[in-house]
FIMI-157243 format. One line per field, with one value per residue: residue number from 1; chain; x, y, z of N, C-alpha, C in turn. Coordinates in steps of 0.2 Angstrom, whole numbers, plus 5000, padded with zeros to 4 digits. Example, Ala and Ser with C-alpha at 12.3 -4.5 7.8 and 13.67 -1.06 7.14 Angstrom:
<nodes>
num: (1|2)
cadena: (A|A)
nc1: (5066|5064)
nc2: (4972|4989)
nc3: (5039|5035)
cac1: (5062|5068)
cac2: (4978|4995)
cac3: (5039|5036)
cc1: (5066|5064)
cc2: (4984|5000)
cc3: (5039|5039)
</nodes>
This chain:
<nodes>
num: (1|2|3|4|5|6|7|8|9|10|11|12|13|14|15|16|17|18|19|20|21|22|23|24|25|26|27|28|29|30|31|32|33|34|35|36|37|38|39|40|41|42|43|44|45|46|47|48|49|50|51|52|53|54|55|56|57|58|59|60|61|62|63|64|65|66|67|68|69|70|71|72|73|74|75|76|77|78|79|80|81|82|83|84|85|86|87|88|89|90|91|92|93|94|95|96|97|98|99|100|101|102|103|104|105|106|107|108|109|110|111|112|113|114|115|116|117|118|119|120|121|122|123|124|125|126|127|128|129|130|131|132|133|134|135|136|137|138|139|140|141|142|143|144|145|146|147|148|149|150|151|152|153|154|155|156|157|158|159|160|161|162|163|164|165|166|167|168|169|170|171|172|173|174|175|176|177|178|179|180|181|182|183|184|185|186|187|188|189|190|191|192|193|194|195|196|197|198|199|200|201|202|203|204|205|206|207|208|209|210|211|212|213|214|215|216|217|218|219|220|221|222|223|224|225|226|227|228|229|230|231|232|233|234|235|236|237|238|239|240|241|242|243|244|245|246|247|248|249|250|251|252|253|254|255|256|257|258|259|260|261|262|263|264|265|266|267|268|269|270|271|272|273|274|275|276|277|278|279|280|281|282|283|284|285|286|287|288|289|290|291|292|293|294|295|296|297|298|299|300|301|302|303|304|305|306|307|308|309|310|311|312|313|314|315|316|317|318|319|320|321|322|323|324|325|326|327|328|329)
cadena: (A|A|A|A|A|A|A|A|A|A|A|A|A|A|A|A|A|A|A|A|A|A|A|A|A|A|A|A|A|A|A|A|A|A|A|A|A|A|A|A|A|A|A|A|A|A|A|A|A|A|A|A|A|A|A|A|A|A|A|A|A|A|A|A|A|A|A|A|A|A|A|A|A|A|A|A|A|A|A|A|A|A|A|A|A|A|A|A|A|A|A|A|A|A|A|A|A|A|A|A|A|A|A|A|A|A|A|A|A|A|A|A|A|A|A|A|A|A|A|A|A|A|A|A|A|A|A|A|A|A|A|A|A|A|A|A|A|A|A|A|A|A|A|A|A|A|A|A|A|A|A|A|A|A|A|A|A|A|A|A|A|A|A|A|A|A|A|A|A|A|A|A|A|A|A|A|A|A|A|A|A|A|A|A|A|A|A|A|A|A|A|A|A|A|A|A|A|A|A|A|A|A|A|A|A|A|A|A|A|A|A|A|A|A|A|A|A|A|A|A|A|A|A|A|A|A|A|A|A|A|A|A|A|A|A|A|A|A|A|A|A|A|A|A|A|A|A|A|A|A|A|A|A|A|A|A|A|A|A|A|A|A|A|A|A|A|A|A|A|A|A|A|A|A|A|A|A|A|A|A|A|A|A|A|A|A|A|A|A|A|A|A|A|A|A|A|A|A|A|A|A|A|A|A|A|A|A|A|A|A|A|A|A|A|A|A|A|A|A|A|A|A|A|A|A|A|A|A|A)
nc1: (5006|4989|4978|4966|4969|4970|4976|4975|4966|4949|4940|4931|4937|4950|4955|4964|4966|4980|4997|5003|5012|5014|5007|5016|5016|5015|5020|5008|4999|4989|4989|4977|4971|4961|4945|4932|4924|4914|4906|4905|4896|4903|4916|4916|4916|4928|4936|4934|4940|4934|4932|4934|4947|4962|4971|4988|4991|4998|4984|4975|4958|4943|4933|4932|4935|4933|4941|4954|4966|4983|4996|5003|5008|5022|5018|5005|4994|4981|4976|4979|4987|4976|4964|4947|4941|4933|4939|4940|4945|4950|4954|4961|4954|4950|4959|4971|4977|4975|4979|4978|4974|4976|4966|4955|4950|4939|4934|4925|4909|4907|4897|4895|4897|4911|4906|4894|4898|4906|4896|4888|4897|4902|4889|4880|4887|4887|4873|4871|4878|4872|4859|4860|4871|4872|4859|4852|4843|4828|4819|4804|4802|4799|4807|4812|4818|4827|4830|4829|4830|4843|4859|4863|4851|4843|4849|4848|4834|4832|4839|4832|4820|4825|4830|4818|4809|4798|4798|4799|4800|4808|4806|4809|4806|4793|4794|4803|4797|4793|4805|4810|4800|4802|4813|4808|4801|4788|4780|4779|4786|4782|4794|4794|4782|4771|4773|4783|4788|4777|4770|4778|4779|4765|4763|4771|4765|4753|4754|4759|4750|4750|4762|4775|4792|4803|4817|4827|4835|4846|4853|4853|4850|4849|4833|4825|4830|4826|4812|4810|4815|4803|4796|4800|4798|4793|4807|4814|4827|4839|4849|4862|4870|4875|4874|4867|4857|4861|4862|4871|4862|4856|4852|4838|4839|4828|4819|4825|4824|4810|4804|4812|4822|4836|4849|4862|4877|4886|4901|4908|4921|4929|4925|4930|4943|4945|4937|4938|4933|4919|4916|4920|4910|4899|4900|4900|4887|4880|4885|4880|4866|4865|4868|4858|4848|4840|4844|4850|4861|4860|4851|4862|4873|4885|4901|4916|4932|4938|4927|4925|4923|4910|4903|4905|4899|4885|4882|4884|4874|4863|4856|4856|4849|4851|4866|4883|4895|4912|4923|4937|4936)
nc2: (4715|4710|4722|4735|4748|4765|4774|4786|4801|4803|4793|4777|4769|4771|4762|4748|4730|4725|4721|4729|4739|4732|4739|4747|4748|4763|4769|4771|4764|4751|4736|4728|4713|4711|4706|4710|4723|4737|4744|4761|4776|4787|4782|4783|4797|4800|4794|4801|4813|4823|4823|4828|4828|4824|4810|4806|4800|4784|4776|4766|4764|4764|4762|4759|4745|4727|4715|4705|4709|4710|4715|4726|4743|4749|4757|4753|4746|4742|4734|4718|4706|4695|4700|4703|4716|4732|4743|4759|4766|4779|4776|4763|4751|4742|4730|4718|4720|4733|4749|4757|4770|4768|4774|4773|4761|4747|4735|4720|4713|4696|4690|4696|4696|4698|4703|4708|4718|4726|4730|4738|4748|4765|4769|4767|4774|4787|4789|4789|4800|4810|4809|4809|4817|4829|4831|4831|4822|4817|4806|4800|4809|4815|4810|4815|4806|4809|4803|4790|4777|4774|4769|4776|4781|4770|4765|4776|4776|4763|4766|4777|4771|4762|4770|4775|4784|4791|4787|4795|4791|4798|4796|4794|4785|4774|4760|4757|4758|4746|4742|4752|4752|4739|4742|4749|4761|4772|4780|4784|4797|4805|4810|4812|4818|4830|4848|4849|4858|4862|4850|4841|4847|4847|4833|4829|4836|4831|4818|4821|4828|4842|4847|4845|4839|4835|4832|4833|4823|4826|4820|4824|4837|4851|4855|4848|4850|4863|4862|4853|4861|4868|4859|4857|4856|4868|4874|4864|4853|4852|4842|4843|4831|4829|4830|4823|4824|4834|4850|4861|4868|4885|4896|4905|4915|4919|4908|4902|4911|4913|4901|4897|4887|4875|4873|4862|4854|4839|4832|4818|4812|4821|4820|4807|4810|4822|4819|4806|4800|4802|4795|4782|4780|4780|4769|4759|4760|4756|4743|4738|4739|4731|4718|4716|4714|4726|4733|4729|4722|4730|4724|4715|4713|4701|4701|4695|4703|4705|4709|4722|4733|4731|4732|4745|4751|4748|4755|4768|4769|4767|4756|4747|4738|4741|4736|4734|4722|4719|4705|4694|4681)
nc3: (5086|5081|5073|5069|5059|5057|5044|5038|5040|5036|5029|5032|5023|5024|5033|5039|5042|5050|5056|5070|5081|5098|5113|5126|5144|5153|5170|5176|5169|5161|5152|5142|5137|5124|5122|5118|5109|5106|5092|5089|5085|5087|5084|5070|5069|5074|5065|5053|5057|5064|5077|5095|5098|5089|5087|5083|5066|5060|5069|5081|5081|5092|5106|5123|5126|5132|5142|5148|5160|5156|5158|5170|5174|5184|5195|5197|5208|5210|5201|5193|5183|5175|5180|5176|5166|5161|5150|5148|5136|5125|5113|5103|5104|5094|5092|5097|5109|5122|5128|5143|5155|5173|5180|5172|5171|5175|5186|5181|5185|5191|5184|5172|5155|5143|5131|5134|5143|5134|5125|5133|5136|5135|5130|5141|5152|5146|5146|5160|5165|5158|5163|5178|5183|5174|5171|5183|5189|5198|5208|5202|5192|5175|5160|5144|5131|5117|5100|5104|5100|5098|5104|5116|5119|5121|5132|5141|5143|5150|5162|5167|5171|5180|5190|5194|5187|5174|5157|5141|5125|5111|5094|5077|5068|5066|5066|5075|5087|5095|5099|5108|5118|5123|5130|5140|5139|5143|5135|5118|5108|5093|5082|5069|5066|5058|5058|5068|5078|5085|5087|5094|5107|5110|5110|5121|5132|5132|5138|5150|5158|5154|5159|5155|5151|5163|5162|5147|5136|5123|5109|5096|5091|5079|5071|5079|5092|5094|5094|5105|5116|5119|5125|5138|5155|5168|5177|5172|5165|5151|5142|5131|5120|5108|5090|5080|5071|5062|5060|5071|5084|5088|5102|5109|5122|5130|5132|5143|5153|5154|5158|5168|5165|5163|5152|5147|5143|5138|5138|5138|5139|5146|5159|5162|5162|5171|5182|5189|5200|5200|5188|5192|5202|5193|5185|5195|5199|5188|5186|5197|5195|5184|5189|5198|5189|5185|5174|5157|5145|5129|5114|5105|5091|5086|5080|5071|5073|5061|5053|5054|5045|5040|5052|5055|5044|5045|5057|5052|5043|5050|5053|5063|5076|5091|5097|5090|5092|5091|5091|5096|5093)
cac1: (4999|4984|4974|4963|4973|4968|4982|4974|4960|4944|4934|4932|4941|4957|4956|4966|4968|4987|5001|5004|5016|5010|5008|5020|5013|5019|5020|5001|4995|4987|4988|4972|4970|4955|4940|4926|4924|4908|4906|4901|4895|4909|4922|4916|4917|4935|4940|4934|4945|4930|4931|4937|4955|4965|4977|4992|4990|4993|4982|4970|4952|4939|4933|4928|4936|4933|4945|4958|4973|4989|5002|5002|5014|5026|5015|4998|4993|4974|4974|4984|4986|4970|4958|4942|4940|4931|4944|4937|4950|4948|4956|4964|4950|4950|4965|4972|4979|4974|4983|4973|4976|4972|4960|4949|4949|4934|4933|4919|4906|4909|4892|4895|4901|4914|4902|4889|4902|4908|4890|4886|4902|4901|4882|4877|4890|4885|4867|4871|4880|4867|4853|4861|4876|4870|4851|4850|4836|4825|4814|4797|4802|4798|4812|4811|4824|4827|4835|4828|4831|4850|4862|4863|4844|4840|4852|4844|4827|4833|4841|4826|4816|4829|4830|4811|4806|4794|4803|4796|4805|4807|4809|4807|4804|4788|4796|4807|4793|4793|4812|4810|4795|4805|4818|4805|4798|4781|4776|4783|4785|4784|4798|4793|4776|4771|4774|4786|4789|4771|4768|4782|4777|4759|4763|4774|4760|4747|4756|4762|4745|4752|4767|4781|4797|4808|4823|4827|4842|4846|4859|4851|4851|4845|4827|4822|4832|4821|4805|4811|4815|4797|4792|4803|4794|4796|4813|4817|4834|4840|4856|4864|4875|4877|4871|4867|4852|4864|4865|4871|4857|4857|4846|4836|4840|4822|4817|4828|4822|4803|4802|4817|4825|4843|4852|4869|4880|4890|4907|4910|4928|4932|4923|4934|4950|4945|4933|4938|4929|4912|4916|4920|4903|4894|4901|4898|4880|4878|4886|4875|4859|4865|4868|4851|4843|4836|4846|4853|4864|4856|4851|4869|4875|4892|4905|4923|4935|4939|4921|4925|4920|4903|4900|4905|4894|4879|4881|4884|4868|4858|4852|4857|4844|4855|4873|4887|4902|4918|4926|4943|4935)
cac2: (4713|4711|4728|4739|4754|4771|4777|4793|4804|4804|4788|4770|4766|4771|4757|4741|4725|4723|4720|4735|4738|4731|4745|4746|4752|4767|4768|4771|4761|4744|4733|4724|4708|4713|4701|4712|4730|4739|4749|4767|4781|4792|4780|4786|4804|4801|4792|4807|4818|4828|4822|4834|4827|4820|4806|4806|4793|4779|4774|4761|4767|4759|4765|4755|4737|4723|4710|4703|4712|4706|4718|4733|4747|4748|4760|4750|4741|4740|4729|4713|4701|4690|4703|4705|4723|4736|4748|4765|4769|4784|4773|4756|4745|4737|4727|4712|4723|4740|4753|4761|4773|4764|4777|4772|4754|4745|4728|4718|4708|4690|4687|4700|4694|4703|4705|4713|4724|4731|4733|4743|4754|4772|4771|4768|4779|4793|4790|4790|4806|4814|4809|4810|4822|4835|4832|4831|4818|4816|4800|4802|4814|4813|4811|4814|4804|4810|4798|4785|4770|4773|4765|4780|4782|4764|4765|4781|4773|4758|4770|4781|4766|4759|4776|4777|4789|4790|4788|4796|4789|4801|4792|4796|4779|4770|4753|4757|4758|4740|4742|4757|4749|4733|4745|4751|4767|4772|4783|4786|4803|4805|4815|4813|4822|4837|4854|4847|4864|4862|4844|4838|4849|4844|4826|4828|4839|4826|4812|4824|4833|4849|4849|4845|4835|4837|4832|4831|4821|4827|4818|4825|4844|4853|4858|4844|4853|4869|4859|4850|4866|4871|4854|4857|4859|4873|4872|4858|4853|4849|4840|4842|4827|4828|4834|4818|4826|4838|4857|4863|4874|4891|4896|4911|4915|4920|4902|4900|4915|4913|4895|4895|4880|4875|4869|4861|4850|4834|4829|4813|4811|4826|4817|4802|4813|4827|4817|4799|4798|4802|4790|4776|4780|4779|4762|4755|4759|4753|4736|4735|4738|4725|4712|4715|4714|4732|4735|4724|4725|4731|4719|4715|4708|4700|4700|4695|4709|4706|4712|4729|4738|4729|4735|4753|4753|4747|4760|4774|4768|4767|4750|4743|4738|4740|4737|4729|4721|4715|4700|4692|4675)
cac3: (5087|5075|5074|5064|5059|5052|5041|5036|5042|5030|5028|5034|5018|5026|5039|5036|5047|5049|5062|5073|5087|5104|5117|5132|5149|5158|5177|5179|5164|5161|5146|5142|5132|5122|5120|5114|5108|5103|5087|5091|5080|5088|5080|5063|5069|5075|5059|5049|5059|5066|5085|5099|5098|5084|5088|5077|5063|5061|5076|5081|5084|5096|5113|5128|5125|5138|5142|5154|5161|5154|5161|5173|5175|5190|5200|5197|5213|5211|5196|5192|5177|5176|5181|5170|5166|5156|5149|5145|5132|5120|5106|5104|5106|5088|5092|5102|5116|5122|5133|5147|5162|5178|5183|5168|5171|5180|5187|5179|5190|5188|5180|5166|5150|5140|5126|5138|5145|5128|5123|5138|5137|5132|5130|5148|5156|5144|5148|5167|5166|5156|5168|5185|5184|5171|5171|5190|5189|5204|5208|5200|5186|5168|5155|5137|5128|5110|5097|5109|5097|5097|5109|5122|5120|5124|5139|5145|5145|5155|5168|5169|5174|5186|5195|5197|5183|5168|5151|5135|5119|5105|5089|5070|5064|5070|5066|5081|5093|5099|5102|5114|5123|5126|5134|5146|5138|5145|5130|5112|5105|5086|5080|5062|5065|5054|5062|5074|5083|5090|5088|5099|5113|5111|5112|5128|5136|5132|5142|5157|5160|5152|5163|5151|5153|5168|5159|5140|5134|5116|5105|5089|5089|5073|5073|5085|5098|5095|5096|5112|5121|5121|5129|5144|5161|5173|5181|5169|5162|5145|5141|5124|5120|5101|5084|5075|5066|5057|5062|5078|5085|5093|5107|5111|5130|5133|5134|5149|5158|5155|5161|5173|5164|5162|5146|5148|5138|5141|5134|5144|5140|5151|5165|5164|5163|5176|5188|5189|5205|5197|5183|5196|5204|5188|5183|5201|5199|5182|5187|5202|5192|5180|5194|5201|5183|5184|5167|5154|5139|5123|5109|5102|5086|5087|5073|5072|5072|5054|5049|5057|5040|5040|5058|5054|5039|5048|5062|5048|5039|5055|5052|5069|5081|5097|5097|5087|5096|5088|5096|5094|5090)
cc1: (4994|4979|4971|4966|4971|4975|4982|4967|4955|4939|4936|4937|4949|4959|4959|4968|4976|4990|5003|5008|5012|5012|5012|5017|5018|5018|5013|4996|4994|4987|4982|4972|4963|4951|4934|4927|4918|4910|4902|4901|4901|4915|4922|4918|4925|4939|4939|4938|4941|4929|4935|4944|4956|4971|4982|4991|4997|4991|4976|4963|4948|4939|4929|4929|4935|4937|4948|4965|4979|4995|5000|5009|5017|5022|5007|4998|4986|4971|4980|4982|4981|4964|4954|4940|4936|4936|4941|4942|4947|4949|4959|4960|4949|4957|4966|4974|4978|4977|4978|4976|4972|4966|4953|4948|4944|4933|4926|4916|4907|4903|4891|4900|4905|4910|4897|4893|4904|4902|4887|4891|4900|4893|4878|4880|4888|4878|4866|4873|4875|4861|4855|4865|4874|4863|4848|4843|4834|4820|4807|4797|4801|4804|4811|4818|4824|4832|4835|4830|4839|4853|4862|4855|4841|4843|4849|4837|4827|4835|4836|4822|4819|4829|4823|4808|4801|4798|4798|4802|4803|4810|4806|4805|4799|4790|4801|4803|4793|4800|4812|4805|4798|4811|4815|4801|4791|4777|4781|4781|4787|4788|4798|4786|4776|4771|4777|4787|4783|4769|4772|4780|4770|4758|4766|4769|4755|4748|4759|4757|4747|4758|4774|4786|4802|4815|4823|4834|4842|4853|4858|4852|4847|4838|4823|4824|4827|4814|4805|4811|4808|4793|4795|4798|4797|4801|4816|4824|4835|4847|4858|4870|4878|4872|4870|4862|4855|4866|4866|4867|4859|4851|4845|4835|4833|4818|4819|4825|4814|4801|4807|4820|4833|4845|4859|4871|4884|4895|4910|4917|4931|4931|4928|4941|4950|4941|4932|4934|4922|4911|4916|4913|4898|4894|4899|4891|4877|4879|4881|4868|4859|4865|4861|4845|4838|4838|4849|4857|4859|4856|4858|4870|4882|4895|4912|4926|4937|4933|4920|4921|4913|4900|4899|4900|4887|4877|4880|4877|4862|4853|4853|4852|4848|4862|4877|4893|4906|4921|4932|4942|4928)
cc2: (4714|4717|4731|4746|4759|4774|4784|4795|4804|4799|4781|4766|4766|4767|4751|4737|4724|4722|4728|4734|4737|4737|4743|4751|4757|4766|4767|4768|4754|4742|4727|4719|4708|4707|4703|4720|4732|4744|4755|4772|4786|4789|4783|4794|4805|4799|4797|4813|4824|4827|4828|4833|4823|4816|4806|4799|4791|4778|4769|4764|4762|4761|4759|4747|4734|4717|4708|4707|4708|4708|4725|4737|4747|4752|4758|4745|4739|4736|4724|4709|4696|4694|4704|4712|4726|4742|4754|4769|4774|4781|4767|4750|4740|4734|4721|4715|4730|4743|4757|4764|4769|4767|4776|4765|4751|4738|4726|4713|4701|4687|4691|4697|4699|4706|4710|4719|4729|4734|4739|4749|4760|4774|4772|4773|4786|4794|4792|4797|4812|4815|4812|4816|4829|4836|4832|4828|4817|4810|4803|4807|4811|4815|4810|4812|4805|4805|4792|4778|4769|4770|4769|4781|4776|4763|4770|4779|4768|4762|4774|4777|4763|4764|4778|4783|4787|4792|4789|4795|4793|4798|4794|4791|4774|4763|4752|4757|4752|4740|4746|4755|4743|4736|4748|4758|4767|4775|4784|4793|4803|4811|4816|4816|4828|4842|4852|4852|4864|4855|4840|4840|4847|4837|4825|4831|4834|4820|4815|4829|4840|4851|4850|4840|4838|4837|4830|4829|4821|4825|4820|4832|4846|4856|4854|4847|4859|4867|4857|4855|4868|4865|4853|4860|4864|4870|4865|4859|4849|4848|4839|4837|4825|4831|4829|4819|4831|4845|4857|4869|4879|4892|4903|4911|4916|4914|4900|4904|4914|4907|4892|4888|4881|4871|4869|4856|4844|4831|4824|4811|4815|4823|4812|4805|4818|4824|4809|4796|4797|4796|4783|4775|4777|4771|4757|4754|4756|4745|4733|4734|4732|4718|4711|4715|4720|4734|4729|4726|4725|4725|4720|4710|4708|4698|4699|4702|4710|4709|4719|4734|4737|4733|4742|4755|4753|4753|4767|4774|4768|4761|4745|4743|4736|4741|4732|4728|4717|4711|4697|4684|4673)
cc3: (5081|5077|5068|5064|5054|5050|5039|5037|5035|5030|5031|5029|5019|5031|5036|5043|5045|5056|5064|5080|5094|5109|5123|5138|5152|5165|5179|5174|5165|5154|5146|5136|5130|5120|5116|5114|5104|5097|5088|5085|5081|5085|5073|5063|5070|5068|5053|5051|5062|5074|5088|5099|5092|5085|5082|5073|5061|5068|5075|5085|5089|5103|5117|5127|5132|5137|5149|5154|5160|5158|5164|5174|5182|5196|5201|5203|5214|5206|5195|5186|5179|5178|5175|5171|5160|5155|5145|5141|5127|5113|5108|5105|5100|5087|5097|5109|5116|5128|5137|5154|5167|5181|5178|5166|5176|5180|5185|5185|5187|5183|5173|5161|5147|5134|5129|5140|5139|5125|5127|5138|5132|5131|5137|5152|5153|5146|5156|5168|5164|5161|5175|5186|5181|5171|5178|5192|5196|5203|5206|5194|5179|5163|5148|5134|5120|5106|5101|5107|5097|5104|5116|5124|5124|5131|5144|5147|5151|5162|5171|5173|5180|5191|5197|5193|5177|5162|5145|5130|5113|5099|5082|5066|5068|5070|5072|5088|5098|5103|5108|5119|5126|5131|5140|5145|5139|5139|5124|5110|5097|5083|5072|5060|5061|5060|5069|5080|5088|5092|5094|5106|5115|5113|5119|5133|5137|5137|5149|5160|5160|5156|5159|5154|5158|5166|5152|5139|5126|5113|5098|5087|5083|5075|5078|5092|5100|5097|5103|5118|5124|5125|5136|5150|5164|5177|5178|5167|5156|5144|5134|5124|5113|5096|5078|5069|5061|5060|5069|5079|5089|5097|5109|5119|5133|5136|5141|5155|5160|5159|5166|5172|5163|5156|5147|5143|5142|5136|5139|5144|5145|5158|5167|5165|5170|5183|5188|5194|5203|5192|5187|5199|5199|5186|5189|5201|5193|5183|5192|5199|5187|5184|5197|5195|5182|5177|5164|5148|5133|5119|5105|5096|5086|5081|5075|5070|5065|5050|5052|5052|5040|5046|5057|5049|5042|5053|5058|5045|5044|5054|5058|5074|5088|5096|5092|5091|5092|5093|5092|5092|5088)
</nodes>
C-alpha cells in the first residue's frame, strides 16, 4: 500500500512516501480503507521520538483516520466491510489502509463526512475528556481554555457552549480573537499581557465577578500554568493536557490547600485502552452534538496525502487556523 513512512526518529525529513506492507487484521482488529486523516501536533512529537511510546521503525504515523471498513478479524461482529467509521488508531493514518482494534472504532453518522470526522478526531475527544471526565464540568460553570486558538482549544470552547457553560478563551495572538469568538467564546483572555502572573487572574476575575474559573484546561504549561492556577475559583479544577509553551511546570501544594482546588492531568490514549466504555460514550455525545448542530468541525484546510510535509510544517510553525486534513484524492 502507499504510505508515509518514518524510517528513523528525529525530524519530518526522515519521512518518505513509499510502498509499505499492508496490515493484516488479528482476531479483534479491523482494516480501514482510509479516506481522511488530520495532521496533529502530537504527530510531530511522535516523529521526534518524544511521545509516551515509541513504535519500532519503520512505521506509519497519523492518528484518528476516517474511512470505510475493508476487512475484519474473525472475532469482530460489531463491524462489517462497508461501514463508515472513525478509527482512533495511535498510528497508521498516513496510509491507504489502517489497522485498528475493534474497541477503538466508531461508526459515523450518515451526515458526517470523512473530512469532518478526521478534523474532529483527537481534538474533540481530548476536549471532552478534559471537560467532562477530568474537569467534572457542571452546567452553568465558567471554563478558561488556554491555547484556545489551537485544535483542542477550539473544540473545548464549542463543547463548553454545547453543555451550557461560559467559555473564556486564552490567546496570545490578538489576531486569533475572531477565530475563538466564532467558536463561541464569551470572553477573550490576553496571554501576552504584561505581568501575566497578575494580569491573567485580573482578567478572569473581571469577567467572573471576582470568582475565577471553575475549570481550566491547560495545553501550554510553562509560566502560563503558574498564572492560571491563581485564576481558579474556590473548589475549581485544572486539567493539564500538554506543555506546548515549553517548560514542564512544578506546583506549590499550598495553592491546592488554600483554595480547595484540584489539579489533574489527561493522557487520552490510556482512556482508549483502559476505558473503551467511556471513550464510546464520548464519541456518542460528540456525534449527537454534531447531528444537532450544537458543534461543528473546525475550519479545515484539505490537502492530498502527498503534501504531508507541508501540513506538518504548518502545524509546527503554528500558522494553521483550525485543522489540516490529508486525503487520498
